[in-house]
VOPAGU-2260 file (C-alpha; in pm, 1 decimal, decimal comma):
REM VOPAGU-2260
SITE   aa  ch    i         X         Y         Z
SITE  MET   A    0   10180,2   11556,6    7724,2
SITE  ALA   A    1   10489,8   11584,5    7930,6
SITE  VAL   A    2   10567,0   11475,6    8287,7
SITE  ALA   A    3   10842,7   11618,9    8505,0
SITE  SER   A    4   10920,8   11495,1    8854,6
SITE  LYS   A    5   11161,0   11652,5    9100,4
SITE  ASP   A    6   11269,6   11484,6    9422,9
SITE  SER   A    7   11311,5   11744,0    9697,6
SITE  SER   A    8   11484,4   11517,8    9947,2
SITE  GLY   A    9   11854,5   11596,6    9953,4
SITE  ALA   A   10   12139,3   11407,4   10112,8
SITE  GLY   A   11   12075,9   11384,9   10485,2
SITE  SER   A   12   11725,7   11527,5   10451,8
SITE  ARG   A   13   11447,8   11383,5   10664,9
SITE  LEU   A   14   11196,6   11478,6   10398,2
SITE  SER   A   15   11091,5   11261,5   10110,5
SITE  VAL   A   16   10881,3   11490,0    9893,7
SITE  ARG   A   17   10836,2   11499,3    9516,8
SITE  ALA   A   18   10681,9   11759,6    9292,9
SITE  VAL   A   19   10515,8   11621,3    8979,2
SITE  GLU   A   20   10422,2   11851,3    8690,5
SITE  VAL   A   21   10211,8   11744,4    8391,5
SITE  THR   A   22   10164,8   11970,6    8090,7
SITE  ASP   A   23    9890,5   11930,7    7829,7
SITE  LEU   A   24    9707,8   11652,1    8014,3
SITE  GLU   A   25    9449,2   11493,1    7784,7
SITE  ASP   A   26    9178,4   11227,3    7785,0
SITE  ALA   A   27    9427,7   10957,2    7682,4
SITE  GLY   A   28    9543,2   10966,8    8045,5
SITE  LEU   A   29    9874,4   10901,8    8215,3
SITE  SER   A   30    9928,9   10582,9    8413,4
SITE  ASP   A   31   10123,4   10561,4    8739,5
SITE  VAL   A   32   10290,4   10904,1    8728,7
SITE  THR   A   33   10425,4   10845,8    9081,6
SITE  SER   A   34   10570,3   10500,1    9009,7
SITE  GLY   A   35   10377,4   10342,4    9294,7
SITE  ALA   A   36   10192,7   10440,3    9609,1
SITE  ALA   A   37   10189,2   10806,3    9711,6
SITE  THR   A   38   10009,5   11056,6    9929,8
SITE  VAL   A   39    9904,0   11380,7    9758,7
SITE  TYR   A   40    9930,5   11698,4    9968,9
SITE  SER   A   41    9854,7   11967,9    9711,8
SITE  LEU   A   42    9706,6   12009,2    9366,2
SITE  ASP   A   43    9758,8   12298,3    9125,1
SITE  LEU   A   44    9504,9   12267,1    8842,4
SITE  ASP   A   45    9565,6   12522,8    8567,6
SITE  ASN   A   46    9283,1   12563,7    8318,2
SITE  SER   A   47    9351,2   12937,4    8270,3
SITE  ALA   A   48    9437,6   12902,7    7900,9
SITE  VAL   A   49    9136,5   12685,3    7817,1
SITE  GLY   A   50    8805,5   12845,8    7718,0
SITE  ALA   A   51    8592,7   12553,2    7841,9
SITE  GLY   A   52    8550,2   12362,4    8167,0
SITE  THR   A   53    8773,6   12061,7    8228,3
SITE  TYR   A   54    8720,5   11757,6    8451,4
SITE  PHE   A   55    9042,6   11649,6    8624,0
SITE  ARG   A   56    9050,0   11286,1    8739,3
SITE  MET   A   57    9278,2   11088,5    8967,8
SITE  TYR   A   58    9281,7   10709,6    8990,6
SITE  ASN   A   59    9417,8   10488,4    9269,1
SITE  SER   A   60    9557,6   10250,7    9010,8
SITE  GLY   A   61    9881,8   10198,8    8827,3
SITE  ALA   A   62    9699,4   10106,7    8505,6
SITE  PRO   A   63    9331,8   10209,6    8492,4
SITE  THR   A   64    9130,0   10158,5    8177,2
SITE  PHE   A   65    9076,7   10522,1    8082,1
SITE  GLY   A   66    8730,2   10579,7    7941,7
SITE  THR   A   67    8565,4   10300,3    8140,7
SITE  THR   A   68    8715,0   10303,0    8493,3
SITE  ASP   A   69    8547,0   10547,2    8732,1
SITE  ALA   A   70    8786,8   10795,0    8888,3
SITE  ASP   A   71    8854,0   10793,9    9262,4
SITE  VAL   A   72    8873,1   11175,0    9256,3
SITE  MET   A   73    8713,9   11409,5    9001,0
SITE  ILE   A   74    8735,8   11788,1    9019,4
SITE  GLN   A   75    8559,8   12023,4    8781,7
SITE  VAL   A   76    8777,7   12320,6    8686,3
SITE  ALA   A   77    8589,2   12608,6    8524,8
SITE  ALA   A   78    8699,8   12773,3    8200,9
SITE  ASN   A   79    8987,3   13021,3    8231,0
SITE  VAL   A   80    9046,9   12933,8    8598,3
SITE  ARG   A   81    9338,2   12806,0    8803,8
SITE  GLN   A   82    9260,0   12618,6    9127,7
SITE  VAL   A   83    9505,9   12536,7    9404,2
SITE  TRP   A   84    9406,5   12275,1    9661,5
SITE  ILE   A   85    9594,9   12209,5    9986,1
SITE  ILE   A   86    9518,8   11869,8   10142,9
SITE  ALA   A   87    9657,4   11896,1   10496,1
SITE  GLN   A   88    9602,3   11531,7   10594,7
SITE  GLY   A   89    9698,0   11406,8   10248,4
SITE  LEU   A   90    9504,8   11196,3   10002,6
SITE  SER   A   91    9645,3   10843,4    9998,5
SITE  PHE   A   92    9680,7   10640,3    9678,7
SITE  GLY   A   93    9793,3   10292,5    9784,7
SITE  THR   A   94    9851,9   10152,8    9436,1
SITE  GLY   A   95    9966,5   10445,3    9222,9
SITE  VAL   A   96    9845,4   10780,3    9090,4
SITE  SER   A   97    9707,1   10788,4    8738,2
SITE  LEU   A   98    9561,5   11102,1    8579,2
SITE  MET   A   99    9319,0   11207,2    8307,0
SITE  ALA   A  100    9154,1   11533,5    8201,9
SITE  SER   A  101    8847,9   11561,7    7983,5
SITE  SER   A  102    8576,4   11800,1    7874,1
SITE  ALA   A  103    8287,0   11584,3    7999,6
SITE  ASP   A  104    8202,9   11438,7    8339,4
SITE  GLY   A  105    8134,8   11074,5    8241,8
SITE  PRO   A  106    8406,6   10806,9    8256,3
SITE  ALA   A  107    8480,7   10837,7    7883,6
SITE  GLY   A  108    8487,3   11216,6    7884,8
SITE  GLY   A  109    8604,6   11408,6    7582,6
SITE  THR   A  110    8923,6   11578,3    7474,4
SITE  PRO   A  111    8988,9   11895,2    7678,6
SITE  GLY   A  112    9175,8   12199,6    7557,3
SITE  ALA   A  113    9540,3   12112,3    7500,4
SITE  ALA   A  114    9662,8   12367,8    7753,6
SITE  PHE   A  115    9533,0   12200,6    8073,9
SITE  ASN   A  116    9825,5   12163,0    8314,1
SITE  CYS   A  117    9851,7   12024,7    8664,0
SITE  SER   A  118   10113,0   11979,8    8932,0
SITE  PHE   A  119   10107,3   11820,7    9273,7
SITE  ILE   A  120   10323,6   11748,2    9576,6
SITE  VAL   A  121   10349,9   11386,6    9692,2
SITE  ALA   A  122   10530,5   11198,9    9964,4
């Protein structure tokens, strides 16, 4: 797994927007990828290189217990599909944004294909 974050607010900019990209997201999960509270405005869920469905999960927590904590958001992404979601009003995470992807829909899930990638825009 790898996480890349790019701050789009330049000197003198009135915008404070970050793009976060995660490659090879797995069921081990990633805690607090936004380093605190954030509002998510778009999701790009790329399961196009995986031959099985994947369940993408988001947690409003800086340190959830992956495998036992229920996700605040769970989206099923079909095999060999890429989904892009625009959330006009934003989805607020007051504590932090943590992520997990798995091959099953229960809290514990299962290991998805290693090529599941996601990116999102936060403010």
